[in-house]
C-alpha positions in Angstrom: 0.1 0.0 0.1 3.5 2.3 0.9 4.2 1.9 -2.8 1.1 3.1 -4.3 1.0 6.1 -2.0 4.1 7.4 -3.3 3.5 6.8 -6.6 0.1 9.0 -6.7 2.1 11.6 -5.1 4.8 11.2 -7.9 2.1 11.8 -10.1 0.7 14.7 -9.0 3.8 16.5 -8.8 5.1 15.8 -11.8 1.3 17.4 -13.7 2.1 20.1 -11.2 5.0 21.1 -11.9 5.0 20.7 -15.8 1.8 23.0 -15.8 3.1 25.9 -13.8 4.3 28.8 -15.1 5.2 31.6 -13.4 3.4 35.8 -13.8 5.5 38.5 -13.6 4.8 42.0 -13.1 2.3 44.0 -15.6 4.2 44.5 -18.9 5.6 48.0 -19.3 4.7 50.6 -22.4 6.6 52.7 -23.6 5.2 56.5 -22.9 6.3 59.8 -23.8 7.4 60.2 -20.2 9.6 57.6 -20.1 11.1 57.6 -24.0 13.5 60.2 -21.7 14.2 57.8 -19.2 15.4 54.6 -21.8 18.7 56.1 -22.2 19.5 55.5 -18.3 17.5 52.1 -18.2 19.6 50.5 -20.7 22.2 48.7 -18.7 19.7 48.5 -16.2 18.9 44.1 -15.9 15.4 43.6 -16.9 12.9 41.5 -15.0 12.7 38.0 -16.5 9.6 37.3 -18.2 9.6 33.4 -16.6 11.2 31.1 -14.6 11.3 27.1 -14.4 13.1 25.3 -11.8 13.4 21.6 -13.6 11.5 19.5 -15.0 10.5 15.5 -14.2 11.2 12.5 -17.0 10.9 8.7 -16.8 13.7 6.6 -18.2 13.4 4.2 -20.1 10.5 5.4 -22.5 8.7 2.3 -24.8 6.3 4.9 -26.6 6.3 5.0 -29.9 6.0 9.3 -30.2 8.3 11.9 -28.6 8.0 11.9 -24.7 6.3 15.0 -23.0 8.3 16.7 -21.0 6.4 20.1 -20.0 5.7 24.0 -21.3 7.8 26.9 -21.2 6.1 30.3 -21.1 6.9 33.9 -21.0 4.9 37.1 -20.1 6.2 38.5 -23.1 4.4 35.8 -25.7 0.6 37.6 -25.8 -0.5 34.8 -28.3 -0.1 36.6 -31.2 2.9 34.7 -32.9 5.4 37.5 -32.3 7.9 35.6 -30.2 9.4 32.0 -30.6 11.3 29.9 -27.5 15.0 29.2 -28.2 16.6 25.6 -26.7 20.2 25.2 -25.7 22.3 23.2 -23.7 23.0 19.3 -23.4 20.8 17.2 -26.0 19.2 20.7 -27.1 17.8 19.7 -30.9 19.0 16.2 -30.8 17.6 14.6 -26.9 15.4 17.7 -26.6 13.1 19.7 -28.8 10.8 22.5 -28.7 8.1 24.0 -30.3 9.2 27.2 -31.2 5.9 29.2 -30.7 3.6 26.7 -28.1 7.2 26.1 -26.1 6.1 22.5 -25.8 9.4 20.6 -24.5 9.6 16.9 -25.3 12.3 14.6 -25.5 13.0 12.3 -28.9 14.3 9.0 -27.4 14.4 6.7 -24.3 17.1 7.8 -22.2 18.5 5.6 -19.2 19.4 7.9 -15.8 22.2 5.0 -14.9 24.0 6.7 -18.1 23.1 9.8 -17.2 20.5 11.5 -14.4 19.9 14.5 -15.3 20.5 17.5 -18.4 21.3 21.2 -18.0 19.3 23.0 -20.2 18.6 27.3 -21.4 15.8 28.4 -22.9 15.2 32.0 -24.8 12.7 33.8 -25.9 13.1 36.0 -29.2 11.6 38.1 -31.7 10.7 36.2 -34.3 10.8 39.3 -36.9 14.5 40.1 -36.1 15.7 37.1 -33.8 16.6 39.6 -30.9 16.6 38.5 -27.1 13.5 39.4 -25.7 14.6 38.3 -21.8 18.3 36.4 -20.8 18.2 33.3 -20.7 16.4 30.9 -17.8 18.6 27.8 -16.9 16.6 24.6 -16.1 17.3 20.9 -15.3 15.5 17.7 -16.9 16.0 15.3 -14.2 15.1 11.1 -14.7 12.8 9.6 -12.8 14.1 5.9 -11.8 12.2 2.7 -12.3 13.5 -0.5 -11.1 15.3 -1.3 -14.7 18.5 -3.1 -12.8 19.3 -6.2 -10.9 21.8 -6.3 -8.1 25.4 -7.5 -9.0 27.7 -8.9 -6.5 31.5 -7.7 -6.8 32.2 -11.5 -7.3 30.7 -14.4 -9.2 32.1 -17.1 -6.4 33.5 -16.3 -3.0 36.1 -18.7 -1.4 35.7 -18.9 2.6 36.8 -21.4 4.7 35.9 -21.5 9.0 37.3 -23.9 11.8 35.3 -27.1 12.2 33.8 -27.5 15.5 32.8 -23.9 15.4 29.4 -22.4 17.3 26.3 -21.5 15.7 26.5 -17.9 14.7 30.2 -18.2 13.8 31.2 -15.3 11.5 32.3 -17.1 8.5 32.7 -14.6 5.3 30.3 -11.6 3.9 28.9 -10.6 0.1 28.4 -7.2 -1.3 25.9 -6.3 -3.9 25.2 -3.1 -5.8 22.3 -2.2 -7.8 22.6 0.4 -10.4 19.0 2.1 -9.7 18.8 5.8 -7.6 18.8 4.6 -4.2 16.8 7.9 -3.2 13.7 7.7 -4.9 11.9 4.4 -4.1 13.5 1.3 -3.1 14.4 -0.2 -6.6 17.8 -0.1 -4.9 17.1 -1.4 -1.5 18.7 -5.0 -1.3 17.8 -8.4 0.8 19.4 -11.2 1.3 18.8 -14.1 1.3 20.3 -18.2 1.1 18.9 -20.2 -1.4 21.3 -22.8 -0.9 23.4 -23.9 1.9 20.4 -25.0 4.8 20.6 -26.1 7.4 24.8 -25.6 7.3 24.7 -21.4 7.0 22.6 -18.7 7.4 23.3 -14.9 6.0 22.0 -11.5 7.2 19.6 -9.8 5.2 20.7 -6.5 5.5 24.6 -6.9 5.6 25.0 -10.2 3.7 27.5 -11.6 6.7 27.5 -15.6 6.4 27.3 -17.2 9.6 27.2 -20.6 10.9 23.8 -22.5 11.5 24.6 -25.5 13.4 26.6 -26.4 16.1 30.0 -28.0 16.6 28.8 -31.6 16.7 27.1 -31.6 13.0 30.3 -29.1 11.6 32.7 -32.0 11.5 35.6 -31.9 8.9 36.3 -35.3 8.9 32.6 -36.3 7.8 31.9 -33.5 5.1 35.3 -31.1 4.6 33.2 -28.8 1.6 30.2 -26.8 1.1 28.3 -24.6 -1.7 26.1 -21.9 -0.4 24.3 -19.5 -3.2 23.0 -16.2 -2.1 20.6 -14.5 -3.4 20.7 -10.5 -3.5 17.0 -8.8 -4.0 16.3 -4.9 -4.9 12.6 -3.9 -3.6 13.6 -4.6 -0.5 13.0 -8.4 -1.3 9.5 -7.6 -1.9 7.9 -9.3 -5.0 8.3 -7.9 -8.2 11.8 -7.0 -7.2 14.6 -8.0 -9.7 17.5 -10.3 -8.0 21.2 -11.6 -8.3 22.9 -14.6 -6.8 26.4 -15.4 -6.4 28.4 -18.5 -4.8 30.1 -19.2 -1.9 32.2 -22.2 -1.7 33.1 -23.1 2.3 35.9 -25.2 3.3 35.8 -26.6 6.9 39.6 -26.0 8.7 40.9 -28.7 10.6 41.2 -28.5 14.2 42.8 -31.8 16.8 39.8 -33.3 18.0 41.1 -36.6 16.6 43.5 -38.3 18.6 45.9 -41.4 16.8 45.1 -44.5 16.7 46.9 -47.5 15.3 46.2 -49.6 13.4 46.8 -53.0 15.0 47.2 -54.1 18.9 50.2 -56.5 18.4 53.1 -56.1 16.0 55.9 -58.8 15.5 59.4 -58.6 14.0 62.2 -60.7 13.4 65.9 -59.8 13.8 69.1 -61.4 13.3 71.4 -61.3 16.4 74.6 -59.8 14.4 72.2 -56.7 13.4 74.2 -53.9 14.2 73.3 -51.0 16.4 71.2 -48.1 15.1 69.9 -50.7 12.3 65.8 -50.8 11.4 63.8 -53.4 13.4 60.6 -52.3 12.1 57.8 -50.2 11.1 54.7 -49.6 13.1 51.9 -46.9 12.1 48.9 -44.8 13.4 46.4 -43.2 11.6 44.9 -39.6 13.0 42.0 -38.2 11.4 42.9 -34.9 11.4 45.6 -33.4 8.5 48.9 -31.2 9.1 50.2 -30.0 12.0 47.0 -31.6 13.8 48.0 -34.9 12.2 51.8 -35.3 13.5 52.1 -37.8 16.4 55.3 -38.9 18.9 56.0 -42.6 19.6 57.7 -43.6 23.0 58.4 -47.1 24.5 57.0 -46.8 27.9 57.2 -50.5 29.1 58.7 -53.9 28.3 61.6 -55.9 28.8 63.7 -54.3 26.1 63.4 -50.4 27.1 67.4 -50.6 27.2 67.7 -52.7 24.0 65.3 -50.8 21.1 64.2 -47.4 21.2 61.4 -46.0 18.3 61.3 -42.4 17.0 58.6 -40.4 14.5 59.3 -40.8 10.8 58.0 -36.5 10.3 57.1 -37.4 6.5 55.2 -40.6 6.8 54.3 -40.3 10.4 55.8 -44.1 10.9 57.2 -45.5 14.1 61.0 -46.6 13.5 61.7 -49.2 15.7 66.0 -49.3 16.1 68.6 -51.2 17.7 69.6 -49.9 20.5 72.3 -52.6 22.1 73.6 -55.3 20.7 72.1 -58.7 20.8 72.5 -62.3 21.9 70.2 -65.2 20.9 72.1 -67.5 23.4 71.3 -65.2 26.0 67.4 -63.7 24.9 65.5 -65.1 22.3 62.4 -62.1 22.3 61.9 -59.4 24.0 58.1 -57.4 24.7 58.2 -53.7 24.5 54.8 -51.8 24.8 54.0 -48.8 22.7 52.4 -45.3 23.3 51.9 -42.8 20.6 50.2 -39.5 21.1 49.5 -36.2 19.3 52.5 -33.8 19.2 50.6 -30.4 19.3 46.8 -31.5 21.9 44.3 -29.5 21.7 43.0 -29.1 25.1 39.9 -27.3 23.7 38.7 -30.4 22.0 41.0 -33.4 23.4 42.4 -34.4 26.7 46.1 -34.6 27.5 45.3 -38.5 28.5 44.2 -38.8 24.2 46.8 -41.5 23.6 46.8 -45.2 22.1 49.2 -48.1 23.3 50.4 -51.4 21.1 52.6 -54.1 21.8 55.7 -55.1 20.0 57.4 -58.6 20.5 60.5 -58.9 18.9 62.5 -62.3 17.9 65.9 -62.6 17.8 67.4 -65.1 15.5 70.2 -67.4 16.2 73.1 -67.2 13.1 76.4 -68.1 12.9 78.3 -65.2 14.3 82.0 -64.9 13.9 84.2 -65.6 16.5 84.2 -63.2 19.7 87.3 -61.7 21.4 87.8 -61.7 24.9 88.3 -57.9 24.8 87.7 -55.1 22.3 92.1 -54.8 22.7 95.4 -56.2 23.9 97.8 -53.9 25.5 100.9 -55.9 25.6 104.6 -55.0 27.4 108.4 -57.0 26.2 111.9 -55.5 27.1 113.7 -54.5 24.3 116.2 -56.7 24.8 114.0 -59.9 25.0 115.2 -63.2 23.1 113.9 -64.3 19.6 111.1 -66.6 20.5 110.1 -65.3 24.0 106.2 -65.7 24.6 105.0 -61.8 24.7 101.4 -63.1 25.9 98.2 -63.7 24.4 94.6 -62.9 22.8 91.4 -65.7 22.8 88.5 -65.3 21.1 85.1 -67.3 21.9 82.2 -68.6 19.9 79.0 -66.8 20.7 77.0 -70.1 19.6 75.4 -72.2 22.1 75.6 -75.0 19.9 79.7 -74.8 19.4 80.3 -73.3 22.7 81.9 -76.8 24.3 84.7 -76.3 21.1 85.8 -73.1 21.6 89.1 -73.9 22.5 89.7 -76.1 19.0 87.2 -74.3 17.0 89.6 -71.3 15.6 92.7 -70.6 14.1 94.7 -67.1 14.7 97.0 -65.6 12.8 98.8 -61.8 12.2 97.5 -59.9 9.7 101.1 -59.0 7.6 99.6 -55.2 6.3 99.9 -54.3 10.5 103.6 -56.1 10.7 105.1 -56.0 7.3 108.5 -56.3 9.3 107.2 -59.6 10.6 108.6 -59.0 13.6 106.1 -60.8 16.0 104.0 -64.2 15.5 101.1 -66.0 16.7 100.1 -69.9 17.4 97.5 -70.4 15.8 96.2 -72.9 18.1 96.3 -71.0 21.5 96.8 -67.2 20.4 100.0 -66.6 21.8 102.1 -64.1 20.4 106.0 -64.4 20.5 109.0 -62.8 19.4 110.3 -63.3 15.8 113.1 -61.0 15.3 115.5 -58.6 17.8 113.6 -55.1 19.1 114.8 -51.9 19.8 113.0 -49.3 21.9 115.3 -46.3 20.4 114.0 -46.9 16.3 109.7 -48.2 17.4 108.4 -47.6 20.7 105.2 -49.1 19.9 104.0 -52.0 17.7 100.3 -52.2 16.5 99.0 -55.4 14.7 96.4 -57.0 14.3 95.2 -60.7 15.2 93.0 -62.4 13.2 90.3 -65.3 14.7 88.7 -68.0 11.5 86.3 -70.3 11.9 88.0 -73.6 10.5 84.4 -74.7 9.1 83.4 -71.8 8.1 86.4 -69.4 6.8 84.3 -66.4 6.0 83.7 -66.2 9.8 86.3 -64.2 11.1 86.7 -61.4 13.6 89.9 -59.5 14.5 91.0 -57.4 17.3 94.0 -54.6 17.8 97.1 -55.5 20.1 99.0 -52.6 21.3 102.7 -53.8 22.2 105.0 -51.7 24.3 108.6 -52.2 24.4 110.3 -51.2 27.5 113.4 -49.8 27.7 117.1 -51.3 28.4 120.0 -49.2 29.4 121.5 -50.3 26.1 123.0 -46.7 24.7 125.6 -44.7 26.2 125.1 -41.1 26.5 127.3 -38.8 24.3 128.3 -35.2 24.1 125.3 -33.1 23.2 126.8 -31.7 19.5 130.4 -31.3 18.7 131.9 -28.5 20.7 134.6 -26.6 19.8 135.9 -23.5 21.4 138.6 -21.3 22.3 141.2 -20.5 25.2 142.9 -16.9 25.3 146.6 -16.4 25.7 146.4 -14.7 28.6 143.6 -16.8 30.2 144.2 -16.9 34.2 143.9 -20.2 36.2 140.4 -21.2 36.7 138.6 -19.8 34.1 135.4 -21.0 32.9 135.5 -21.4 29.0 133.1 -24.1 28.2 129.7 -25.5 29.1 128.8 -29.0 28.0 126.2 -31.4 27.9 125.0 -35.0 27.1 122.5 -36.5 25.3 121.0 -40.3 26.0 118.8 -42.4 23.6 117.4 -44.8 26.5 114.2 -43.4 28.4 115.0 -44.5 32.1 112.3 -44.2 34.4 113.8 -41.4 36.9 115.0 -39.6 34.1 119.0 -39.5 32.8 121.3 -38.9 35.5 124.7 -38.2 33.5 128.5 -37.8 35.1 131.0 -36.3 33.5 134.8 -36.6 34.3 138.5 -36.3 32.6 139.9 -39.0 31.1 142.4 -40.1 33.0 144.8 -40.9 30.0 143.9 -37.5 29.1 147.5 -35.5 28.4 146.2 -32.5 29.5 145.4 -32.8 32.7 147.5 -30.1 33.9 145.9 -27.7 31.8 141.9 -28.4 31.7 139.7 -29.9 34.1 135.9 -30.7 34.2 133.7 -29.6 36.6 130.5 -31.6 37.1 127.7 -29.2 38.0 125.0 -32.0 39.2 122.4 -31.1 36.4 123.6 -33.1 33.3 125.7 -30.3 32.3 129.5 -29.5 33.1 132.0 -26.9 32.4 135.5 -26.9 31.4 138.2 -24.3 33.5 141.3 -23.6 32.4 144.2 -25.0 35.4 146.9 -22.8 34.6 147.8 -19.4 33.5 148.5 -18.3 29.9 149.1 -20.3 26.6 151.1 -20.3 23.9 149.8 -20.1 20.6 153.2 -20.4 18.8 154.1 -23.6 21.6 150.9 -25.7 20.9 147.7 -24.1 18.8 145.1 -26.9 19.4 144.2 -28.9 22.7 142.1 -32.0 22.8 140.3 -32.2 25.7 139.0 -35.9 26.6 135.7 -36.6 28.6 134.3 -39.6 30.1 130.1 -39.0 30.4 128.5 -42.0 32.4 124.6 -42.6 33.3 124.5 -44.1 36.3 122.0 -46.4 35.6 122.3 -50.2 35.5 124.0 -51.4 33.6 126.2 -48.4 33.8 127.4 -47.1 30.0 129.5 -44.5 29.5 131.6 -43.0 26.5 133.9 -40.7 26.0 133.8 -37.7 23.8 136.2 -34.6 22.9 136.6 -31.1 23.1 138.4 -29.2 21.0 139.8 -26.1 22.6 142.4 -23.5 20.4 144.2 -20.8 21.6 143.7 -17.3 20.3 145.3 -14.0 20.3 142.6 -11.7 22.8 142.0 -8.1 23.7 142.0 -6.9 27.5 138.2 -8.0 27.5 138.6 -11.2 26.5 137.2 -11.4 22.9 138.7 -13.4 20.2 141.0 -11.1 18.0 143.2 -14.2 16.0 143.5 -17.6 15.7 145.4 -19.9 13.5 144.4 -20.4 10.3 142.8 -23.5 10.6 140.6 -22.2 13.3 139.7 -19.4 11.1 138.4 -21.6 8.5 136.3 -23.4 11.2 134.5 -20.2 12.0 133.6 -19.3 8.4 130.4 -21.5 8.3 131.8 -23.8 5.6 134.1 -26.9 6.4 136.5 -27.7 4.0 134.1 -31.5 2.4 131.6 -29.0 1.8 134.0 -26.4 -0.2 135.3 -29.4 -2.3 131.7 -30.6 -2.8 130.7 -27.1 -4.0 133.4 -26.9 -6.3 132.8 -30.2 -7.7 129.3 -29.8 -8.9 130.7 -27.0 -10.5 133.2 -28.9 -12.2 130.7 -31.3 -13.2 128.5 -28.6 -15.0 130.9 -27.0 -16.7 132.1 -30.8 -18.2 128.4 -31.0 -19.2 128.1 -27.6 -21.0 131.5 -28.2 -23.0 130.3 -31.6 -24.2 126.9 -30.5 -25.7 128.8 -27.6 -27.4 131.1 -30.3 -29.4 128.2 -32.6 -29.9 126.6 -29.7 -31.6 130.1 -28.6 -33.9 130.3 -32.4 -35.3 127.4 -32.7 -37.0 128.2 -32.0 -41.0 125.8 -31.7 -43.7 125.4 -34.3 -45.8 126.9 -34.5 -48.7 124.9 -35.0 -52.4 127.3 -37.8 -53.3 128.8 -40.1 -51.0 131.1 -41.9 -52.8 132.1 -43.0 -56.2 129.9 -45.6 -56.2 126.7 -43.8 -55.7 125.8 -41.7 -59.3 122.8 -39.7 -59.3 121.2 -37.4 -62.0 122.6 -34.1 -60.3 120.7 -30.6 -61.9 123.1 -27.8 -62.3 122.2 -24.4 -62.9 124.2 -22.3 -65.3 122.2 -19.2 -65.5 123.0 -18.6 -69.0 119.6 -17.5 -71.0 119.9 -18.4 -74.7 120.2 -16.0 -77.8 116.7 -15.9 -79.1 116.0 -17.2 -82.6 119.1 -15.3 -83.7 121.3 -17.8 -81.8 121.1 -21.0 -84.2 124.4 -22.5 -81.7 122.1 -22.9 -78.9 119.8 -25.2 -80.1 119.7 -27.1 -83.4 117.0 -26.1 -85.7 117.4 -29.5 -87.3 115.5 -31.6 -84.8 112.1 -30.0 -86.3 112.8 -31.1 -89.9 110.6 -33.7 -91.3 107.1 -32.3 -93.1 106.5 -35.8 -93.9 105.4 -36.9 -90.7 100.9 -36.6 -90.0 99.2 -38.1 -87.5 96.3 -39.8 -88.8 93.6 -39.8 -86.0 93.2 -36.3 -84.0 92.5 -36.5 -80.4 90.4 -34.5 -77.3 92.5 -32.9 -74.7 89.8 -32.1 -72.6 88.5 -35.7 -72.6 89.6 -39.7 -71.8 90.9 -40.9 -75.3 89.4 -44.7 -75.8 92.2 -47.2 -75.8 91.6 -48.0 -79.2 93.1 -44.8 -80.3 96.5 -44.3 -78.7 98.8 -44.7 -81.5 101.8 -47.4 -81.2 105.2 -46.8 -80.4 107.1 -44.5 -82.6 110.2 -47.0 -84.6 113.6 -45.8 -84.2 114.4 -43.9 -87.4 117.0 -43.2 -89.5 119.1 -40.9 -91.2 117.6 -38.9 -94.3 119.6 -35.5 -95.4 118.6 -32.4 -94.3 116.5 -30.3 -96.7 116.8 -26.8 -95.0 114.4 -25.0 -93.2 111.9 -24.3 -95.7 110.0 -27.4 -95.0 110.0 -27.2 -90.9 108.6 -23.5 -91.5 105.9 -25.2 -93.6 105.3 -27.9 -91.2 104.6 -25.5 -88.6 102.1 -23.5 -90.7 100.2 -26.8 -91.6 100.0 -27.8 -88.3 98.8 -24.3 -87.0 96.1 -24.4 -89.4 94.7 -28.0 -89.1 94.4 -27.0 -84.7 92.7 -24.0 -85.3 90.6 -25.5 -87.6 90.1 -28.8 -85.6 86.5 -29.5 -83.9 88.3 -32.1 -81.2 90.7 -29.1 -80.0 90.1 -27.7 -76.4 88.0 -24.7 -76.3 91.2 -22.8 -73.9 94.7 -22.4 -75.0 96.6 -24.9 -75.0 100.1 -26.3 -76.2 100.3 -28.8 -79.1 103.1 -31.2 -79.3 103.7 -32.0 -82.4 106.6 -34.7 -81.7 108.6 -34.0 -84.8 112.2 -34.1 -84.7 112.7 -33.3 -88.3 113.8 -34.7 -91.5 117.5 -36.3 -91.5 117.8 -35.4 -87.6 121.5 -36.2 -86.2 119.4 -37.1 -83.3 117.8 -40.8 -83.1 114.3 -41.9 -81.4 115.4 -42.6 -77.9 112.9 -45.0 -77.2 114.3 -48.9 -76.6 110.3 -49.7 -77.4 110.9 -48.7 -80.9 114.6 -50.0 -81.2 115.2 -52.1 -83.9 118.4 -53.8 -82.7 119.1 -55.7 -79.1 121.2 -54.4 -76.4 123.6 -56.5 -77.7 124.0 -54.7 -80.4 125.1 -51.4 -79.0 128.7 -50.2 -78.2 128.8 -48.3 -74.9 132.8 -47.8 -74.7 132.4 -44.3 -74.9 130.7 -44.3 -71.4 134.1 -44.8 -70.3 135.6 -41.9 -71.8 132.9 -39.3 -70.1 134.6 -38.8 -67.2 134.3 -40.4 -63.4 130.6 -40.1 -62.7 129.8 -42.1 -65.6 132.1 -44.9 -64.9 129.9 -46.9 -62.9 127.3 -46.5 -66.1 130.9 -47.7 -68.1 131.3 -50.6 -65.8 127.6 -52.2 -66.2 127.2 -51.9 -70.1 130.4 -51.2 -71.2 132.4 -54.8 -70.3 133.4 -57.7 -72.3 130.7 -60.5 -72.5 132.9 -62.9 -69.9 132.3 -60.1 -67.4 128.5 -61.1 -68.0 128.8 -64.3 -67.9 130.6 -64.2 -64.7 
């Protein structure tokens, strides 16, 4: 009912506005009294004859005629047809037209308010005769009345949202928004109401806001039962009343997971078998628990909570598969224990107390059976440490190793079941040996602690019946020290004494070294050798700290009398058995200044202070000499190289090209070339051969025969012969298409040179006389010997 009242009020207002014309005051008429004032009133703004505020026009007009908007009227229009109405502004003349006589305003076509809600126009009254305006322009507006011609449209065609499972009723999910292009200020064309057309009874939507909320309780919104929902939301204008336009959108809602399900084992008892030789840390088996949750909520932890294998087995979680990995924590022994029983617990890593209690867990049992295998022998110790004195005799037993068979069936035969040996890679010098039957280790070679204080070897135990079953153990042998090395001076001592030295003056401190290593440490004793001849000159004083001092026993030494003194010192170690040695100290007599600084010694002493001994200098000189000899040898070999001669001996006869660089005299030089070689005009070839293709074998002429000498007849026949051949070659169609050398092979008639071809020779080799070769010099001597000999030479 409210809608009909609004439409009635709108129609009444529209008609009243269209019919309104505002009257103006009385029209002023020109009189004589007012003519004088007319000039003064030219700049004064005249009062308008009409005024229009706005016109209203309904959009989406469907009629065939122009749509009437309203009527314009001015007080200047007295109905005598002297005035004319003129329209200007937006759409004037195209969209809007005016009757110039009556002022009726029409729209020429249907208009859409959503494209343009209003138009601003200007109207004016002018004199029809001269076109002069009678009044100023008046501006008015044509507004379009909205009709409900646009359905609501959502911002998105498809919405995506999510809400946690187990949510309470009314939990916010998402909000959808639609828009209507109709006028919100006029009626209910743009007043929208939201409703849900698909998605009941799980979700609901607020009619005014488009907010979607859950409509069921926590027990009904379970992701593990249903995870995805498709909800269709409808938006309807006219405030949702009948006759309104609608628009729809789809909302895809997913339930997100919460940790509302504890993990559960797939079976209550698991059974595994593992060989007793399995190494520590190896995999024993995998167990699996399932959790209906996903992601972080499905992560779980496995623990061993009870059983007789708590210290033998361990369990961890594979984070990729969420499986429990049972591994070996300690070695197994079938002979000691054949099976184990474990109790395993699983629970969530991240429990949510809102949905699950802290006691939400599951229990399963695991039975592990140990399998008996043929094990290798096991030594009683993981390593052995033995000791032996370095002076022990060969064959002395140092100690022994022992291995046992862990297999229970063979344990009574432990003493006879193995064979012991030494890994010779650890005892390359074969210093030690082992008895194969009992594992006793003995010496095979003497020991020297000063060379090797420790020996590390490996002993191998091998089963007789199964040589593949072996084990080894490291044996560390320590060589104990025996006092078998005498102490010696720590270095070669060489010092000097001044000629003006006084009695009791200390000239040198000496120390000693001993390769032995006694338990209480070293204690060296120093004394002067009894047989020393310098007892009256020097003395040795033991300092008690393994050092001793050398002192003078008299005043003044003569360098010219004796330049060098040798002091023999006896060093003993004081252990049992006592070891001692004698060392020699060299003391040179030198000239010193008042402060005791050395100034000059003999030549031998000076050479010793330069830093290089005589042997070192000799070695350096020998190296330099050897380098010089090598350089000289290479230079001599390089000079010995000679160029190989062209002819090594007289027997080696070869053709040699000798260039004289002598040019001929041209055609006038008849001495350089025998022109008579071309004289023979009768020689003619019977066939022509092409030089640009391969001729057939049948066209090859037979080899020329040896010619006999014919008397020469002058140069004219040679010239005629050449001209004749030139003409024949120019006119020959088989000749090559390019310049080529034509060889006539004509020696001339009566040439002194006969044919050189042996094929055309009518005489045999026996008919030739080669004796003239011996007259041609030594280069043809070999040919003369080959062809110029007697018949008897060939027979021989």
